[in-house]
DRENPA-3360 file (N, C-alpha, C; in nm, 2 decimals, always signed):
BEGIN
1 = MEEIGYAK = +3.13/+8.34/+22.01/+3.09/+8.23/+21.97/+3.05/+8.10/+22.07 ~ +2.96/+8.03/+22.01/+2.94/+7.91/+22.13/+2.87/+7.77/+22.03 ~ +2.88/+7.63/+22.11/+2.83/+7.57/+22.05/+2.78/+7.46/+22.13 ~ +2.66/+7.38/+22.10/+2.63/+7.31/+22.22/+2.68/+7.18/+22.14 ~ +2.71/+7.10/+22.24/+2.74/+6.95/+22.21/+2.66/+6.83/+22.27 ~ +2.58/+6.86/+22.18/+2.44/+6.76/+22.19/+2.44/+6.65/+22.26 ~ +2.33/+6.62/+22.34/+2.34/+6.51/+22.41/+2.27/+6.39/+22.35 ~ +2.36/+6.29/+22.34/+2.32/+6.14/+22.20/+2.26/+6.08/+22.30;
9 = INLALHVR = +2.17/+6.03/+22.22/+2.06/+5.90/+22.29/+2.06/+5.75/+22.15 ~ +2.05/+5.69/+22.25/+2.04/+5.58/+22.09/+1.86/+5.52/+22.11 ~ +1.78/+5.53/+22.04/+1.66/+5.46/+22.03/+1.64/+5.35/+21.96 ~ +1.74/+5.28/+21.92/+1.77/+5.13/+21.96/+1.89/+5.14/+21.93 ~ +1.93/+4.98/+21.95/+2.11/+4.96/+21.94/+2.12/+4.79/+21.95 ~ +2.13/+4.75/+21.82/+2.11/+4.61/+21.82/+2.25/+4.53/+21.78 ~ +2.30/+4.50/+21.85/+2.45/+4.38/+21.88/+2.44/+4.31/+21.79 ~ +2.53/+4.34/+21.64/+2.48/+4.18/+21.54/+2.63/+4.11/+21.61;
17 = AREQDGYH = +2.77/+4.13/+21.61/+2.87/+4.06/+21.61/+2.97/+4.08/+21.65 ~ +3.05/+4.02/+21.75/+3.18/+4.11/+21.78/+3.24/+4.00/+21.67 ~ +3.35/+4.12/+21.63/+3.42/+4.13/+21.53/+3.59/+4.00/+21.54 ~ +3.68/+4.05/+21.47/+3.85/+3.94/+21.51/+3.90/+4.09/+21.56 ~ +3.85/+4.17/+21.54/+3.94/+4.33/+21.60/+3.92/+4.35/+21.73 ~ +3.79/+4.29/+21.78/+3.75/+4.31/+21.93/+3.61/+4.41/+21.91 ~ +3.58/+4.49/+21.78/+3.52/+4.61/+21.78/+3.40/+4.51/+21.75 ~ +3.27/+4.56/+21.75/+3.15/+4.52/+21.74/+3.06/+4.54/+21.66;
25 = RIETVFAF = +3.00/+4.49/+21.54/+2.93/+4.59/+21.48/+2.76/+4.60/+21.50 ~ +2.73/+4.69/+21.50/+2.60/+4.72/+21.58/+2.57/+4.79/+21.45 ~ +2.39/+4.83/+21.50/+2.28/+4.87/+21.41/+2.23/+4.97/+21.49 ~ +2.20/+5.06/+21.45/+2.15/+5.18/+21.60/+2.06/+5.31/+21.53 ~ +1.95/+5.39/+21.61/+1.92/+5.50/+21.54/+2.00/+5.61/+21.62 ~ +2.08/+5.67/+21.62/+2.11/+5.79/+21.70/+2.03/+5.92/+21.67 ~ +1.96/+5.99/+21.82/+1.87/+6.09/+21.83/+1.97/+6.18/+21.89 ~ +1.94/+6.26/+21.91/+2.00/+6.41/+21.94/+1.91/+6.49/+22.04;
33 = CEDGDRLT = +1.93/+6.54/+22.17/+1.87/+6.65/+22.19/+1.90/+6.82/+22.20 ~ +1.80/+6.89/+22.28/+1.79/+7.03/+22.20/+1.91/+7.06/+22.32 ~ +1.95/+7.02/+22.42/+2.08/+7.06/+22.51/+2.20/+6.93/+22.55 ~ +2.27/+6.99/+22.60/+2.41/+6.91/+22.63/+2.53/+7.00/+22.69 ~ +2.64/+6.94/+22.68/+2.79/+7.05/+22.72/+2.76/+7.22/+22.62 ~ +2.81/+7.29/+22.68/+2.84/+7.41/+22.64/+2.97/+7.45/+22.57 ~ +3.01/+7.45/+22.48/+3.16/+7.51/+22.44/+3.13/+7.70/+22.40 ~ +3.22/+7.71/+22.48/+3.29/+7.89/+22.39/+3.43/+7.90/+22.36;
41 = IQEGDGLG = +3.44/+8.02/+22.30/+3.53/+8.07/+22.24/+3.57/+8.21/+22.23 ~ +3.72/+8.24/+22.28/+3.79/+8.34/+22.30/+3.89/+8.33/+22.23 ~ +3.95/+8.45/+22.17/+4.12/+8.51/+22.15/+4.25/+8.39/+22.24 ~ +4.33/+8.37/+22.22/+4.39/+8.31/+22.28/+4.50/+8.28/+22.19 ~ +4.64/+8.25/+22.27/+4.75/+8.20/+22.24/+4.75/+8.06/+22.14 ~ +4.78/+8.01/+22.09/+4.76/+7.87/+22.05/+4.64/+7.81/+22.11 ~ +4.63/+7.70/+22.09/+4.46/+7.64/+22.14/+4.53/+7.59/+22.30 ~ +4.37/+7.60/+22.37/+4.41/+7.61/+22.52/+4.25/+7.56/+22.58;
49 = LDVRGRFA = +4.20/+7.50/+22.63/+4.07/+7.44/+22.69/+4.07/+7.43/+22.83 ~ +3.97/+7.56/+22.90/+3.95/+7.52/+23.02/+3.82/+7.44/+23.05 ~ +3.80/+7.34/+23.14/+3.68/+7.29/+23.18/+3.60/+7.29/+23.31 ~ +3.51/+7.31/+23.29/+3.40/+7.36/+23.41/+3.30/+7.29/+23.41 ~ +3.21/+7.33/+23.50/+3.09/+7.24/+23.51/+3.05/+7.16/+23.63 ~ +2.97/+7.14/+23.60/+2.91/+7.00/+23.75/+2.96/+6.90/+23.69 ~ +3.01/+6.88/+23.60/+3.06/+6.74/+23.63/+3.23/+6.75/+23.53 ~ +3.28/+6.89/+23.54/+3.45/+6.86/+23.52/+3.51/+6.78/+23.58;
57 = DALAAGER = +3.53/+6.79/+23.69/+3.58/+6.70/+23.83/+3.60/+6.54/+23.74 ~ +3.49/+6.53/+23.68/+3.50/+6.37/+23.64/+3.52/+6.35/+23.50 ~ +3.56/+6.44/+23.43/+3.59/+6.40/+23.30/+3.74/+6.40/+23.30 ~ +3.75/+6.21/+23.22/+3.84/+6.18/+23.18/+3.92/+6.29/+23.15 ~ +4.02/+6.19/+23.14/+4.11/+6.30/+23.08/+4.18/+6.25/+22.89 ~ +4.12/+6.13/+22.84/+4.11/+6.09/+22.72/+3.97/+6.20/+22.71 ~ +3.87/+6.23/+22.74/+3.78/+6.30/+22.66/+3.81/+6.40/+22.73 ~ +3.91/+6.47/+22.78/+3.94/+6.64/+22.77/+3.99/+6.68/+22.64;
65 = NLVLRAAE = +4.13/+6.55/+22.64/+4.20/+6.56/+22.51/+4.14/+6.55/+22.37 ~ +3.97/+6.49/+22.40/+3.95/+6.45/+22.25/+3.88/+6.65/+22.22 ~ +3.86/+6.73/+22.25/+3.85/+6.83/+22.20/+3.96/+6.89/+22.16 ~ +4.07/+6.87/+22.20/+4.20/+6.97/+22.18/+4.23/+6.89/+22.09 ~ +4.15/+6.77/+22.05/+4.29/+6.70/+21.90/+4.16/+6.71/+21.83 ~ +4.06/+6.67/+21.83/+3.97/+6.78/+21.72/+4.00/+6.91/+21.64 ~ +4.05/+6.99/+21.73/+4.09/+7.11/+21.73/+4.21/+7.10/+21.69 ~ +4.30/+7.04/+21.70/+4.41/+7.05/+21.61/+4.45/+6.95/+21.50;
73 = ELGACCEA = +4.34/+6.88/+21.51/+4.33/+6.81/+21.39/+4.30/+6.89/+21.29 ~ +4.20/+6.95/+21.30/+4.12/+7.07/+21.21/+4.23/+7.17/+21.14 ~ +4.29/+7.21/+21.24/+4.44/+7.36/+21.26/+4.51/+7.29/+21.12 ~ +4.55/+7.16/+21.19/+4.63/+7.15/+21.08/+4.61/+7.10/+20.93 ~ +4.42/+7.04/+20.95/+4.42/+7.03/+20.80/+4.37/+7.17/+20.70 ~ +4.37/+7.25/+20.77/+4.31/+7.38/+20.71/+4.41/+7.45/+20.71 ~ +4.57/+7.44/+20.77/+4.66/+7.54/+20.77/+4.59/+7.70/+20.89 ~ +4.56/+7.64/+20.99/+4.49/+7.76/+21.05/+4.60/+7.83/+21.18;
81 = SRGAALAL = +4.59/+7.94/+21.18/+4.69/+8.04/+21.23/+4.66/+8.07/+21.36 ~ +4.49/+8.17/+21.36/+4.48/+8.19/+21.48/+4.46/+8.13/+21.61 ~ +4.48/+8.21/+21.70/+4.48/+8.16/+21.82/+4.32/+8.09/+21.91 ~ +4.30/+7.98/+21.96/+4.16/+7.99/+22.03/+4.17/+7.92/+22.19 ~ +4.09/+7.98/+22.28/+4.06/+7.95/+22.43/+3.97/+7.85/+22.42 ~ +3.94/+7.77/+22.45/+3.81/+7.67/+22.44/+3.78/+7.68/+22.59 ~ +3.66/+7.68/+22.59/+3.59/+7.68/+22.73/+3.50/+7.59/+22.73 ~ +3.49/+7.45/+22.81/+3.39/+7.35/+22.82/+3.32/+7.36/+22.92;
89 = DKKLPVAA = +3.19/+7.39/+22.89/+3.12/+7.37/+23.06/+3.03/+7.24/+23.06 ~ +3.06/+7.18/+23.13/+3.02/+7.00/+23.13/+2.91/+6.98/+23.21 ~ +2.79/+7.02/+23.13/+2.63/+6.98/+23.22/+2.65/+6.80/+23.21 ~ +2.68/+6.74/+23.16/+2.66/+6.61/+23.09/+2.72/+6.51/+23.19 ~ +2.65/+6.44/+23.27/+2.77/+6.32/+23.32/+2.83/+6.25/+23.18 ~ +2.94/+6.18/+23.28/+3.08/+6.16/+23.21/+3.03/+5.97/+23.20 ~ +3.09/+5.91/+23.09/+3.05/+5.75/+23.09/+2.93/+5.72/+23.11 ~ +2.82/+5.80/+23.08/+2.69/+5.75/+23.08/+2.60/+5.75/+22.95;
97 = GLGGGSAD = +2.66/+5.73/+22.85/+2.54/+5.66/+22.72/+2.53/+5.76/+22.69 ~ +2.61/+5.92/+22.72/+2.52/+6.03/+22.67/+2.56/+6.06/+22.49 ~ +2.73/+5.96/+22.46/+2.80/+6.06/+22.35/+2.89/+6.16/+22.41 ~ +2.90/+6.19/+22.53/+2.94/+6.33/+22.59/+3.10/+6.44/+22.50 ~ +3.18/+6.30/+22.48/+3.32/+6.28/+22.46/+3.28/+6.35/+22.30 ~ +3.21/+6.26/+22.22/+3.20/+6.28/+22.15/+3.18/+6.37/+22.08 ~ +3.04/+6.44/+22.12/+2.94/+6.51/+22.10/+3.03/+6.66/+22.11 ~ +3.12/+6.68/+22.21/+3.20/+6.78/+22.23/+3.29/+6.79/+22.13;
105 = AAATLRLL = +3.36/+6.70/+22.09/+3.46/+6.71/+21.97/+3.40/+6.75/+21.79 ~ +3.23/+6.71/+21.84/+3.23/+6.77/+21.66/+3.14/+6.88/+21.71 ~ +3.13/+6.96/+21.85/+3.09/+7.09/+21.87/+3.23/+7.15/+21.86 ~ +3.31/+7.13/+21.87/+3.43/+7.16/+21.90/+3.52/+7.14/+21.70 ~ +3.45/+7.13/+21.60/+3.51/+7.11/+21.47/+3.39/+7.20/+21.45 ~ +3.24/+7.26/+21.48/+3.16/+7.32/+21.42/+3.19/+7.46/+21.45 ~ +3.22/+7.46/+21.58/+3.29/+7.56/+21.63/+3.39/+7.66/+21.55 ~ +3.54/+7.60/+21.54/+3.63/+7.62/+21.50/+3.62/+7.63/+21.37;
113 = CRWWDIRP = +3.54/+7.59/+21.28/+3.47/+7.63/+21.12/+3.44/+7.74/+21.09 ~ +3.36/+7.77/+21.20/+3.31/+7.93/+21.21/+3.44/+8.04/+21.30 ~ +3.49/+7.97/+21.36/+3.60/+8.03/+21.45/+3.71/+8.08/+21.34 ~ +3.77/+8.00/+21.25/+3.87/+8.05/+21.12/+3.81/+8.05/+21.00 ~ +3.67/+8.04/+21.02/+3.59/+8.09/+20.91/+3.70/+7.98/+20.76 ~ +3.68/+7.85/+20.75/+3.71/+7.75/+20.72/+3.55/+7.71/+20.63 ~ +3.58/+7.60/+20.52/+3.48/+7.56/+20.50/+3.54/+7.44/+20.45 ~ +3.59/+7.34/+20.51/+3.66/+7.20/+20.49/+3.58/+7.10/+20.40;
121 = GDEALHAI = +3.60/+7.06/+20.31/+3.50/+6.97/+20.22/+3.44/+6.86/+20.32 ~ +3.30/+6.79/+20.31/+3.32/+6.69/+20.39/+3.36/+6.59/+20.41 ~ +3.40/+6.53/+20.33/+3.51/+6.44/+20.31/+3.60/+6.45/+20.43 ~ +3.66/+6.58/+20.41/+3.77/+6.61/+20.48/+3.72/+6.60/+20.64 ~ +3.61/+6.69/+20.67/+3.58/+6.66/+20.79/+3.52/+6.55/+20.85 ~ +3.47/+6.47/+20.77/+3.45/+6.33/+20.83/+3.56/+6.23/+20.84 ~ +3.67/+6.28/+20.74/+3.76/+6.17/+20.81/+3.83/+6.23/+20.94 ~ +3.81/+6.33/+20.99/+3.89/+6.37/+21.07/+3.80/+6.30/+21.28;
129 = ARGLGADV = +3.68/+6.34/+21.19/+3.54/+6.31/+21.30/+3.60/+6.15/+21.30 ~ +3.57/+6.10/+21.17/+3.60/+5.90/+21.21/+3.73/+5.88/+21.26 ~ +3.85/+5.98/+21.29/+3.98/+5.94/+21.36/+3.93/+5.97/+21.46 ~ +3.85/+6.05/+21.52/+3.81/+6.09/+21.69/+3.68/+5.98/+21.73 ~ +3.65/+5.92/+21.67/+3.58/+5.77/+21.75/+3.45/+5.78/+21.68 ~ +3.44/+5.67/+21.67/+3.29/+5.66/+21.60/+3.14/+5.69/+21.58 ~ +3.16/+5.72/+21.75/+3.01/+5.86/+21.71/+3.03/+5.96/+21.64 ~ +3.12/+6.02/+21.63/+3.17/+6.20/+21.62/+3.09/+6.25/+21.49;
137 = SACLASRT = +3.09/+6.12/+21.36/+3.04/+6.15/+21.24/+2.90/+6.19/+21.29 ~ +2.80/+6.08/+21.36/+2.69/+6.15/+21.38/+2.63/+6.24/+21.44 ~ +2.74/+6.30/+21.51/+2.73/+6.38/+21.64/+2.72/+6.50/+21.52 ~ +2.82/+6.54/+21.41/+2.83/+6.63/+21.36/+2.72/+6.70/+21.32 ~ +2.65/+6.61/+21.26/+2.47/+6.70/+21.19/+2.47/+6.70/+21.32 ~ +2.42/+6.63/+21.43/+2.31/+6.56/+21.57/+2.18/+6.62/+21.50 ~ +2.14/+6.50/+21.40/+2.06/+6.46/+21.40/+1.98/+6.33/+21.39 ~ +1.89/+6.32/+21.39/+1.80/+6.18/+21.39/+1.84/+6.09/+21.29;
145 = VRGEGRGD = +1.97/+5.95/+21.28/+2.03/+5.87/+21.14/+2.07/+5.75/+21.21 ~ +2.10/+5.68/+21.09/+2.09/+5.53/+21.11/+2.26/+5.51/+21.13 ~ +2.29/+5.44/+21.21/+2.42/+5.41/+21.25/+2.46/+5.24/+21.23 ~ +2.53/+5.21/+21.11/+2.58/+5.03/+21.11/+2.78/+5.04/+21.11 ~ +2.79/+4.89/+21.10/+2.92/+4.89/+21.11/+2.97/+4.93/+21.28 ~ +3.06/+4.99/+21.30/+3.10/+5.04/+21.43/+3.01/+5.15/+21.45 ~ +2.92/+5.22/+21.41/+2.84/+5.32/+21.41/+2.84/+5.42/+21.32 ~ +2.99/+5.41/+21.24/+3.02/+5.55/+21.21/+2.97/+5.55/+21.02;
153 = RLRHWEGN = +2.90/+5.44/+21.01/+2.86/+5.45/+20.86/+2.71/+5.49/+20.86 ~ +2.63/+5.59/+20.82/+2.57/+5.67/+20.83/+2.44/+5.66/+20.74 ~ +2.32/+5.65/+20.78/+2.23/+5.64/+20.66/+2.15/+5.72/+20.67 ~ +2.07/+5.80/+20.63/+1.92/+5.86/+20.63/+1.79/+5.75/+20.69 ~ +1.77/+5.77/+20.82/+1.63/+5.76/+20.89/+1.53/+5.75/+20.81 ~ +1.49/+5.64/+20.79/+1.33/+5.61/+20.68/+1.21/+5.62/+20.79 ~ +1.22/+5.63/+20.93/+1.12/+5.63/+21.02/+1.07/+5.79/+21.01 ~ +0.92/+5.77/+21.14/+0.89/+5.92/+21.12/+0.97/+6.01/+21.21;
161 = SLAGRPVL = +0.95/+6.12/+21.18/+1.05/+6.25/+21.26/+0.99/+6.29/+21.40 ~ +1.11/+6.30/+21.48/+1.10/+6.30/+21.61/+1.07/+6.44/+21.71 ~ +1.14/+6.51/+21.59/+1.14/+6.63/+21.65/+1.07/+6.69/+21.74 ~ +1.18/+6.73/+21.89/+1.04/+6.82/+21.92/+0.97/+6.72/+22.02 ~ +1.01/+6.58/+22.04/+0.95/+6.49/+22.12/+0.99/+6.53/+22.23 ~ +0.92/+6.54/+22.34/+0.98/+6.58/+22.45/+1.07/+6.45/+22.53 ~ +1.13/+6.44/+22.55/+1.22/+6.34/+22.64/+1.31/+6.39/+22.79 ~ +1.29/+6.25/+22.84/+1.35/+6.27/+23.01/+1.47/+6.16/+22.97;
169 = LVNPGVPL = +1.58/+6.27/+23.06/+1.71/+6.20/+23.06/+1.76/+6.14/+23.17 ~ +1.77/+5.99/+23.26/+1.76/+6.04/+23.37/+1.92/+5.91/+23.44 ~ +2.00/+5.93/+23.51/+2.15/+5.88/+23.50/+2.13/+5.87/+23.67 ~ +2.18/+5.71/+23.67/+2.20/+5.69/+23.87/+2.29/+5.74/+23.92 ~ +2.38/+5.85/+23.86/+2.50/+5.87/+23.94/+2.61/+5.78/+23.95 ~ +2.59/+5.67/+23.84/+2.72/+5.59/+23.83/+2.79/+5.54/+23.70 ~ +2.89/+5.61/+23.69/+2.97/+5.61/+23.56/+2.98/+5.42/+23.50 ~ +3.01/+5.43/+23.40/+2.97/+5.30/+23.32/+3.08/+5.27/+23.20;
177 = STAAVFAA = +3.16/+5.12/+23.22/+3.27/+5.20/+23.08/+3.21/+5.10/+23.00 ~ +3.24/+5.18/+22.85/+3.16/+5.13/+22.74/+3.20/+4.98/+22.67 ~ +3.39/+4.97/+22.74/+3.43/+4.82/+22.74/+3.39/+4.69/+22.83 ~ +3.36/+4.80/+22.92/+3.30/+4.70/+23.01/+3.13/+4.59/+23.00 ~ +3.08/+4.68/+22.89/+2.98/+4.68/+22.87/+2.91/+4.53/+22.75 ~ +3.05/+4.59/+22.64/+3.04/+4.53/+22.53/+3.12/+4.40/+22.53 ~ +3.18/+4.41/+22.66/+3.27/+4.29/+22.69/+3.24/+4.17/+22.79 ~ +3.09/+4.21/+22.79/+2.98/+4.13/+22.92/+2.87/+4.06/+22.85;
185 = WEGVDRGA = +2.86/+4.13/+22.70/+2.75/+4.13/+22.59/+2.75/+3.96/+22.57 ~ +2.62/+3.93/+22.60/+2.63/+3.76/+22.54/+2.66/+3.71/+22.42 ~ +2.69/+3.78/+22.34/+2.71/+3.76/+22.20/+2.59/+3.64/+22.09 ~ +2.51/+3.70/+22.17/+2.37/+3.68/+22.07/+2.33/+3.78/+21.94 ~ +2.31/+3.69/+21.87/+2.25/+3.80/+21.73/+2.06/+3.83/+21.73 ~ +2.05/+3.88/+21.77/+1.89/+3.89/+21.79/+1.83/+3.92/+21.68 ~ +1.88/+3.97/+21.56/+1.85/+4.00/+21.47/+1.87/+4.16/+21.38 ~ +1.83/+4.18/+21.26/+1.85/+4.33/+21.24/+1.77/+4.43/+21.31;
193 = LERLDGSR = +1.76/+4.51/+21.30/+1.71/+4.70/+21.33/+1.66/+4.72/+21.20 ~ +1.48/+4.72/+21.22/+1.41/+4.72/+21.09/+1.35/+4.88/+21.11 ~ +1.29/+4.90/+21.22/+1.22/+5.00/+21.28/+1.21/+5.01/+21.39 ~ +1.14/+5.11/+21.48/+1.17/+5.07/+21.63/+1.09/+5.02/+21.69 ~ +0.94/+5.00/+21.65/+0.87/+4.92/+21.72/+0.91/+4.78/+21.71 ~ +0.95/+4.72/+21.82/+0.99/+4.59/+21.78/+1.15/+4.59/+21.84 ~ +1.19/+4.69/+21.84/+1.34/+4.76/+21.84/+1.36/+4.74/+22.01 ~ +1.54/+4.72/+22.00/+1.58/+4.70/+22.14/+1.73/+4.74/+22.15;
201 = NDLEPAAI = +1.71/+4.75/+22.28/+1.91/+4.79/+22.27/+1.96/+4.64/+22.39 ~ +2.04/+4.57/+22.28/+2.12/+4.49/+22.34/+2.16/+4.44/+22.45 ~ +2.23/+4.62/+22.47/+2.33/+4.58/+22.58/+2.26/+4.63/+22.68 ~ +2.17/+4.61/+22.74/+2.09/+4.65/+22.86/+2.13/+4.50/+22.96 ~ +2.08/+4.40/+22.95/+2.13/+4.32/+23.01/+2.23/+4.29/+23.08 ~ +2.38/+4.34/+22.94/+2.50/+4.34/+23.00/+2.51/+4.45/+23.13 ~ +2.47/+4.60/+23.08/+2.49/+4.68/+23.19/+2.44/+4.71/+23.30 ~ +2.32/+4.62/+23.30/+2.24/+4.62/+23.42/+2.31/+4.50/+23.52;
209 = ALVPEIAE = +2.42/+4.37/+23.44/+2.46/+4.35/+23.50/+2.57/+4.37/+23.63 ~ +2.64/+4.49/+23.55/+2.69/+4.55/+23.60/+2.68/+4.65/+23.70 ~ +2.54/+4.75/+23.66/+2.52/+4.86/+23.79/+2.33/+4.82/+23.76 ~ +2.31/+4.76/+23.85/+2.19/+4.68/+23.88/+2.05/+4.82/+23.88 ~ +2.14/+4.95/+23.96/+2.03/+5.06/+23.97/+1.99/+5.07/+23.83 ~ +2.03/+5.06/+23.68/+1.96/+5.11/+23.55/+1.84/+5.03/+23.52 ~ +1.80/+4.92/+23.60/+1.66/+4.85/+23.57/+1.57/+4.91/+23.69 ~ +1.62/+5.01/+23.84/+1.54/+5.06/+23.90/+1.54/+5.23/+23.81;
217 = VLAALDGA = +1.60/+5.29/+23.69/+1.58/+5.35/+23.64/+1.49/+5.31/+23.54 ~ +1.51/+5.22/+23.50/+1.42/+5.23/+23.37/+1.22/+5.20/+23.44 ~ +1.27/+5.12/+23.55/+1.13/+5.10/+23.58/+1.05/+5.25/+23.63 ~ +1.12/+5.29/+23.65/+1.12/+5.48/+23.76/+1.03/+5.55/+23.64 ~ +1.12/+5.52/+23.48/+1.02/+5.59/+23.38/+0.88/+5.51/+23.32 ~ +0.81/+5.46/+23.40/+0.70/+5.38/+23.38/+0.62/+5.49/+23.34 ~ +0.57/+5.49/+23.24/+0.46/+5.53/+23.14/+0.49/+5.59/+23.04 ~ +0.60/+5.60/+23.02/+0.67/+5.67/+22.88/+0.63/+5.59/+22.78;
225 = ALARMSGS = +0.61/+5.68/+22.66/+0.55/+5.58/+22.51/+0.67/+5.49/+22.52 ~ +0.81/+5.57/+22.55/+0.93/+5.45/+22.50/+1.03/+5.51/+22.61 ~ +1.07/+5.36/+22.71/+1.22/+5.39/+22.81/+1.29/+5.30/+22.79 ~ +1.42/+5.31/+22.79/+1.51/+5.25/+22.69/+1.68/+5.32/+22.77 ~ +1.75/+5.20/+22.78/+1.88/+5.25/+22.84/+1.98/+5.30/+22.69 ~ +2.04/+5.39/+22.70/+2.11/+5.47/+22.58/+2.24/+5.41/+22.58 ~ +2.25/+5.40/+22.47/+2.39/+5.35/+22.45/+2.44/+5.21/+22.50 ~ +2.56/+5.21/+22.62/+2.59/+5.11/+22.70/+2.54/+5.21/+22.85;
233 = GATCFGLY = +2.48/+5.25/+22.88/+2.42/+5.30/+22.99/+2.53/+5.41/+23.06 ~ +2.54/+5.50/+23.21/+2.37/+5.39/+23.26/+2.27/+5.51/+23.27 ~ +2.32/+5.61/+23.17/+2.18/+5.71/+23.17/+2.04/+5.62/+23.10 ~ +1.95/+5.62/+23.08/+1.81/+5.55/+23.01/+1.72/+5.70/+23.00 ~ +1.62/+5.66/+22.90/+1.58/+5.81/+22.84/+1.39/+5.77/+22.88 ~ +1.34/+5.82/+22.87/+1.17/+5.80/+22.83/+1.15/+5.93/+22.74 ~ +1.06/+5.86/+22.66/+1.00/+5.95/+22.51/+0.90/+5.97/+22.58 ~ +0.77/+6.06/+22.56/+0.67/+6.15/+22.66/+0.56/+6.20/+22.54;
241 = ESEQERDA = +0.45/+6.20/+22.53/+0.36/+6.25/+22.46/+0.39/+6.35/+22.44 ~ +0.37/+6.44/+22.53/+0.35/+6.59/+22.61/+0.49/+6.63/+22.70 ~ +0.50/+6.77/+22.76/+0.59/+6.85/+22.82/+0.51/+6.80/+22.93 ~ +0.39/+6.82/+22.97/+0.33/+6.81/+23.13/+0.36/+6.63/+23.16 ~ +0.36/+6.56/+23.05/+0.37/+6.38/+23.11/+0.51/+6.38/+23.16 ~ +0.58/+6.45/+23.09/+0.75/+6.42/+23.14/+0.79/+6.49/+23.22 ~ +0.73/+6.61/+23.25/+0.75/+6.72/+23.36/+0.74/+6.65/+23.50 ~ +0.62/+6.59/+23.47/+0.50/+6.48/+23.60/+0.63/+6.38/+23.65;
249 = AAARIRAA = +0.71/+6.38/+23.51/+0.76/+6.19/+23.56/+0.88/+6.27/+23.62 ~ +1.01/+6.35/+23.57/+1.09/+6.42/+23.66/+1.03/+6.45/+23.76 ~ +0.94/+6.52/+23.81/+0.92/+6.57/+23.93/+0.96/+6.48/+24.02 ~ +0.85/+6.34/+23.96/+0.81/+6.23/+24.08/+0.90/+6.20/+24.14 ~ +1.03/+6.13/+24.02/+1.18/+6.06/+24.04/+1.26/+6.16/+24.14 ~ +1.26/+6.30/+24.08/+1.34/+6.40/+24.16/+1.34/+6.42/+24.32 ~ +1.21/+6.37/+24.35/+1.13/+6.37/+24.46/+1.17/+6.22/+24.52 ~ +1.19/+6.13/+24.49/+1.22/+6.03/+24.52/+1.36/+5.99/+24.49;
257 = RSGWWTLA = +1.42/+6.02/+24.44/+1.58/+5.98/+24.40/+1.65/+6.10/+24.42 ~ +1.70/+6.17/+24.50/+1.74/+6.30/+24.51/+1.90/+6.33/+24.43 ~ +1.94/+6.17/+24.45/+2.10/+6.16/+24.41/+2.09/+6.12/+24.27 ~ +2.00/+6.10/+24.21/+2.02/+6.09/+24.04/+2.00/+6.20/+23.96 ~ +2.04/+6.22/+23.84/+2.08/+6.35/+23.78/+1.94/+6.29/+23.68 ~ +1.87/+6.39/+23.63/+1.78/+6.41/+23.55/+1.81/+6.57/+23.44 ~ +1.70/+6.51/+23.36/+1.75/+6.62/+23.24/+1.63/+6.65/+23.14 ~ +1.54/+6.73/+23.16/+1.42/+6.74/+23.06/+1.45/+6.88/+22.96;
265 = TRLR = +1.38/+6.74/+22.85/+1.46/+6.82/+22.77/+1.36/+6.79/+22.60 ~ +1.41/+6.82/+22.45/+1.34/+6.74/+22.39/+1.43/+6.73/+22.26 ~ +1.37/+6.60/+22.18/+1.48/+6.58/+22.08/+1.49/+6.68/+21.93 ~ +1.62/+6.75/+21.94/+1.63/+6.79/+21.78/+1.55/+6.78/+21.67;
% end
């Protein structure tokens, strides 16, 4: 059995306020790509995790433990007794604004529900997801959805479906701390998120101040119908009208910036 931890992007991210508890109130539109990290499972004694792949060495212990935490909490909730040896092929860069740890935790929950042949109620499953992180609930379904609050209050997105839309992800190879970017946010509420037209990512200026290469990535995505930083960065994405336009942009960027990570994919 296997599951994909689908790469998350934020089509828009409006930061409305910094709360007294240190968290930020946001309005965002989550979307998900067809590709991401790959999680597989086989028989094992207890719960175990092997991490491999291009970005395995860069994976922080906290993110690695998020997969095991998801497995442990689901197992405790459903009193599962069958062992599970999990293997994570880490294809996405770490600390990159793609929701990698959250997406992997959500993939773990989906995979183990099949492995253990359990069907926990939606509320029980989402309670586990919320306890693991603000983005995990959105990553469970991995479909376009609007997020509010900390990003964990989800609503149906009323905008047009973007499923199948060609997208190019580009990362300059510089990890970026989410906490550092939010701490550098200027604190100005620039208005509510109502539609994608005229939307923005309010964290872009703060992220660019910390990692100037982000501005270079956005400039390299010139020609996309929409080019924007995802989440707190440093990955940026470009939405294209056709796969040919996307692939031409990918080839141009790879030739000019061999050290940058790219992924040509489509939205789910």
